C-alpha atoms as an extended CHARMM CRD file, in Angstrom:
* protein
*
        82  EXT
         1         1  UNK       CA              0.0970000000        0.0420000000        0.0370000000  PROA      1               0.0000000000
         2         2  UNK       CA              2.8970000000        2.4090000000        0.9060000000  PROA      2               0.0000000000
         3         3  UNK       CA              4.4920000000        1.7010000000       -2.6420000000  PROA      3               0.0000000000
         4         4  UNK       CA              1.0010000000        2.6700000000       -4.4580000000  PROA      4               0.0000000000
         5         5  UNK       CA              1.1080000000        6.0330000000       -2.3990000000  PROA      5               0.0000000000
         6         6  UNK       CA              4.5670000000        6.7290000000       -3.4320000000  PROA      6               0.0000000000
         7         7  UNK       CA              3.5720000000        5.8090000000       -6.8710000000  PROA      7               0.0000000000
         8         8  UNK       CA              0.7610000000        8.0030000000       -6.8260000000  PROA      8               0.0000000000
         9         9  UNK       CA              2.6060000000       10.8760000000       -5.7260000000  PROA      9               0.0000000000
        10        10  UNK       CA              5.3130000000       10.4240000000       -8.1990000000  PROA      10              0.0000000000
        11        11  UNK       CA              2.8280000000       10.1880000000      -11.1610000000  PROA      11              0.0000000000
        12        12  UNK       CA              1.7450000000       13.6820000000      -10.8570000000  PROA      12              0.0000000000
        13        13  UNK       CA             -1.7500000000       15.3770000000      -10.6130000000  PROA      13              0.0000000000
        14        14  UNK       CA             -3.9020000000       12.8430000000      -12.3060000000  PROA      14              0.0000000000
        15        15  UNK       CA             -3.1320000000        9.6090000000      -10.2980000000  PROA      15              0.0000000000
        16        16  UNK       CA             -3.0250000000       11.9930000000       -7.0830000000  PROA      16              0.0000000000
        17        17  UNK       CA             -6.6740000000       12.9770000000       -8.0630000000  PROA      17              0.0000000000
        18        18  UNK       CA             -7.9070000000        9.4070000000       -8.3530000000  PROA      18              0.0000000000
        19        19  UNK       CA             -6.4870000000        8.7250000000       -4.6550000000  PROA      19              0.0000000000
        20        20  UNK       CA             -8.4380000000       11.8000000000       -3.3270000000  PROA      20              0.0000000000
        21        21  UNK       CA            -12.0590000000       11.6790000000       -2.4770000000  PROA      21              0.0000000000
        22        22  UNK       CA            -14.0020000000       14.0140000000       -4.4610000000  PROA      22              0.0000000000
        23        23  UNK       CA            -15.4380000000       16.8250000000       -1.8610000000  PROA      23              0.0000000000
        24        24  UNK       CA            -18.0990000000       18.9920000000       -3.0380000000  PROA      24              0.0000000000
        25        25  UNK       CA            -18.1300000000       22.4920000000       -2.0450000000  PROA      25              0.0000000000
        26        26  UNK       CA            -21.3910000000       23.2730000000       -0.4170000000  PROA      26              0.0000000000
        27        27  UNK       CA            -20.9600000000       26.6350000000        0.9300000000  PROA      27              0.0000000000
        28        28  UNK       CA            -21.6740000000       28.6090000000       -2.4320000000  PROA      28              0.0000000000
        29        29  UNK       CA            -24.8110000000       26.2610000000       -2.9390000000  PROA      29              0.0000000000
        30        30  UNK       CA            -28.2770000000       27.4990000000       -2.7620000000  PROA      30              0.0000000000
        31        31  UNK       CA            -29.6130000000       26.1230000000        0.3590000000  PROA      31              0.0000000000
        32        32  UNK       CA            -32.3150000000       24.2740000000       -1.5400000000  PROA      32              0.0000000000
        33        33  UNK       CA            -29.5850000000       22.1120000000       -3.2790000000  PROA      33              0.0000000000
        34        34  UNK       CA            -27.4120000000       21.9520000000       -0.2140000000  PROA      34              0.0000000000
        35        35  UNK       CA            -30.5360000000       20.1580000000        1.0680000000  PROA      35              0.0000000000
        36        36  UNK       CA            -30.6050000000       17.6180000000       -1.7700000000  PROA      36              0.0000000000
        37        37  UNK       CA            -26.9910000000       16.6090000000       -1.6140000000  PROA      37              0.0000000000
        38        38  UNK       CA            -27.8280000000       14.4470000000        1.6120000000  PROA      38              0.0000000000
        39        39  UNK       CA            -29.8930000000       12.2750000000       -0.5800000000  PROA      39              0.0000000000
        40        40  UNK       CA            -26.6450000000       11.5420000000       -2.5480000000  PROA      40              0.0000000000
        41        41  UNK       CA            -24.5080000000       10.5160000000        0.1550000000  PROA      41              0.0000000000
        42        42  UNK       CA            -21.1900000000       11.6040000000        2.0540000000  PROA      42              0.0000000000
        43        43  UNK       CA            -19.5620000000       12.2030000000       -1.3040000000  PROA      43              0.0000000000
        44        44  UNK       CA            -22.2530000000       13.7690000000       -3.4560000000  PROA      44              0.0000000000
        45        45  UNK       CA            -20.2970000000       15.0240000000       -6.1920000000  PROA      45              0.0000000000
        46        46  UNK       CA            -18.3370000000       11.3280000000       -6.6220000000  PROA      46              0.0000000000
        47        47  UNK       CA            -21.7200000000        9.9240000000       -6.4830000000  PROA      47              0.0000000000
        48        48  UNK       CA            -23.5290000000       11.9870000000       -9.0560000000  PROA      48              0.0000000000
        49        49  UNK       CA            -20.2200000000       11.4010000000      -11.2680000000  PROA      49              0.0000000000
        50        50  UNK       CA            -20.6690000000        7.6800000000      -11.0030000000  PROA      50              0.0000000000
        51        51  UNK       CA            -24.2340000000        7.9830000000      -12.0790000000  PROA      51              0.0000000000
        52        52  UNK       CA            -23.3930000000       10.3720000000      -15.0300000000  PROA      52              0.0000000000
        53        53  UNK       CA            -20.7880000000        8.2640000000      -16.0550000000  PROA      53              0.0000000000
        54        54  UNK       CA            -23.0760000000        5.3340000000      -16.3180000000  PROA      54              0.0000000000
        55        55  UNK       CA            -24.9580000000        7.3280000000      -19.0040000000  PROA      55              0.0000000000
        56        56  UNK       CA            -28.0210000000        8.1340000000      -16.9840000000  PROA      56              0.0000000000
        57        57  UNK       CA            -30.0600000000       10.9620000000      -17.8810000000  PROA      57              0.0000000000
        58        58  UNK       CA            -30.8780000000       13.7450000000      -14.9860000000  PROA      58              0.0000000000
        59        59  UNK       CA            -34.4410000000       12.7490000000      -14.7780000000  PROA      59              0.0000000000
        60        60  UNK       CA            -33.2390000000        9.0250000000      -14.0130000000  PROA      60              0.0000000000
        61        61  UNK       CA            -30.7830000000       10.1590000000      -11.7050000000  PROA      61              0.0000000000
        62        62  UNK       CA            -33.4790000000       12.3220000000      -10.0540000000  PROA      62              0.0000000000
        63        63  UNK       CA            -36.1180000000        9.3770000000       -9.9410000000  PROA      63              0.0000000000
        64        64  UNK       CA            -33.3600000000        7.1670000000       -8.1320000000  PROA      64              0.0000000000
        65        65  UNK       CA            -32.5690000000        9.5140000000       -5.5970000000  PROA      65              0.0000000000
        66        66  UNK       CA            -36.1800000000       10.9510000000       -5.3330000000  PROA      66              0.0000000000
        67        67  UNK       CA            -34.9660000000       14.5280000000       -6.0840000000  PROA      67              0.0000000000
        68        68  UNK       CA            -35.9930000000       16.7740000000       -8.9950000000  PROA      68              0.0000000000
        69        69  UNK       CA            -34.5030000000       16.5320000000      -12.2830000000  PROA      69              0.0000000000
        70        70  UNK       CA            -33.7470000000       20.2180000000      -11.9270000000  PROA      70              0.0000000000
        71        71  UNK       CA            -31.8970000000       19.8020000000       -8.9790000000  PROA      71              0.0000000000
        72        72  UNK       CA            -29.7090000000       17.2890000000      -10.7240000000  PROA      72              0.0000000000
        73        73  UNK       CA            -29.5260000000       19.2810000000      -13.9410000000  PROA      73              0.0000000000
        74        74  UNK       CA            -28.1710000000       22.2680000000      -11.5840000000  PROA      74              0.0000000000
        75        75  UNK       CA            -25.6060000000       20.1530000000       -9.6000000000  PROA      75              0.0000000000
        76        76  UNK       CA            -24.1920000000       18.7860000000      -12.8360000000  PROA      76              0.0000000000
        77        77  UNK       CA            -23.9730000000       22.5710000000      -14.1200000000  PROA      77              0.0000000000
        78        78  UNK       CA            -22.1340000000       23.8070000000      -10.9930000000  PROA      78              0.0000000000
        79        79  UNK       CA            -19.9660000000       20.7140000000      -10.9600000000  PROA      79              0.0000000000
        80        80  UNK       CA            -19.3580000000       20.7540000000      -14.7450000000  PROA      80              0.0000000000
        81        81  UNK       CA            -20.2810000000       17.1300000000      -15.1490000000  PROA      81              0.0000000000
        82        82  UNK       CA            -20.8400000000       16.1280000000      -18.4870000000  PROA      82              0.0000000000
């Protein structure tokens, strides 16, 4: 494990980013969106990224988490998830 951490540090930013959890900054989000983040779990940005990477639409993601499609679309725009 220690060797893996060393390799990640030597490989540069990309490998380092993989090892770090994606933490979302919630301070600048509207209160309504901050409340919706709790449905996405402890790492909401990472969770939403995974669902987007799977090819799910905003409506499908929203239905899964019982949120509005507008909230998902807003979070994707704010976090620049395509």
